[in-house]
C-alpha positions as CSV (number, residue, x, y, z in Angstrom):
1,M,18.4,110.0,97.4
2,C,22.1,110.4,97.8
3,L,24.8,109.9,95.2
4,A,28.3,109.0,95.9
5,V,30.8,108.8,93.0
6,P,34.1,107.0,92.6
7,G,37.2,109.0,91.9
8,K,40.9,108.6,91.7
9,I,43.2,110.2,94.1
10,T,45.9,112.1,92.3
11,E,47.5,114.1,95.3
12,I,47.2,114.1,99.0
13,H,48.1,117.0,101.3
14,D,47.4,118.5,104.6
15,S,45.2,121.6,105.0
16,D,45.2,123.2,108.4
17,G,45.7,119.7,110.0
18,I,43.0,118.0,107.8
19,R,43.9,115.3,105.3
20,M,42.9,116.5,102.0
21,G,43.4,115.3,98.4
22,T,42.8,116.0,94.7
23,V,40.4,113.5,93.2
24,D,39.9,113.0,89.4
25,F,36.4,112.1,88.4
26,G,36.9,111.5,84.7
27,G,38.9,114.6,84.0
28,V,37.2,116.8,86.5
29,R,39.5,117.3,89.6
30,Q,38.1,118.2,92.9
31,E,39.3,118.9,96.3
32,V,38.1,116.2,98.7
33,C,38.5,115.6,102.4
34,L,40.3,112.3,103.0
35,Q,40.0,112.5,106.8
36,A,37.6,109.5,107.1
37,V,39.9,107.2,104.9
38,P,43.2,107.6,106.5
39,E,44.5,104.3,104.7
40,A,43.8,106.0,101.2
41,Q,46.8,106.5,99.0
42,V,47.5,108.2,95.8
43,G,46.4,106.2,92.8
44,Q,43.5,104.5,94.7
45,Y,39.9,105.1,94.1
46,V,37.5,106.5,96.7
47,I,33.7,106.9,97.0
48,V,32.8,110.6,97.3
49,H,29.8,112.2,98.7
50,V,29.5,116.1,98.9
51,G,33.3,116.5,99.1
52,F,34.1,113.8,101.5
53,A,35.7,110.4,100.7
54,L,33.6,107.6,102.5
55,N,35.7,104.6,101.6
56,V,38.4,103.2,99.4
57,L,37.4,101.1,96.4
58,D,39.4,98.6,94.3
59,E,40.0,99.7,90.8
60,E,37.7,96.9,89.3
61,E,34.9,97.9,91.6
62,A,35.3,101.7,90.7
63,R,35.3,100.9,87.0
64,E,32.1,98.8,87.3
65,T,30.5,101.6,89.2
66,L,31.6,104.2,86.5
67,D,30.4,102.0,83.7
68,L,26.9,101.8,85.4
69,L,26.8,105.5,85.8
70,R,27.7,106.0,82.0
71,Q,24.9,103.5,81.1
72,M,22.5,105.5,83.3
73,E,23.5,108.7,81.4
74,D,23.3,107.2,78.0
75,A,19.9,105.9,78.7
76,G,18.8,109.4,79.9
77,R,20.0,110.9,76.7
78,S,18.4,108.5,74.6
79,E,15.0,108.8,76.5
80,G,15.3,112.6,76.2
81,A,15.9,112.4,72.4
82,S,12.8,110.5,72.0
83,E,10.6,113.0,73.7
């Protein structure tokens, strides 16, 4: 199973001819390759898998996905607490 997570682009730059960016995942910032999403701009959300942005999301779609991930995390915590 693979997991791709939405994050918000905070910076875009070039690294040896490769389009890269800094992406914020709820306070954790990570360097991400943006080569596959040339249309992506600062302030937009992208889906990222293993350091590569796969596509651009609108803000509402990104927030819905992040809310679902938080719900899954909360459910896992409460399940772990009952064991």
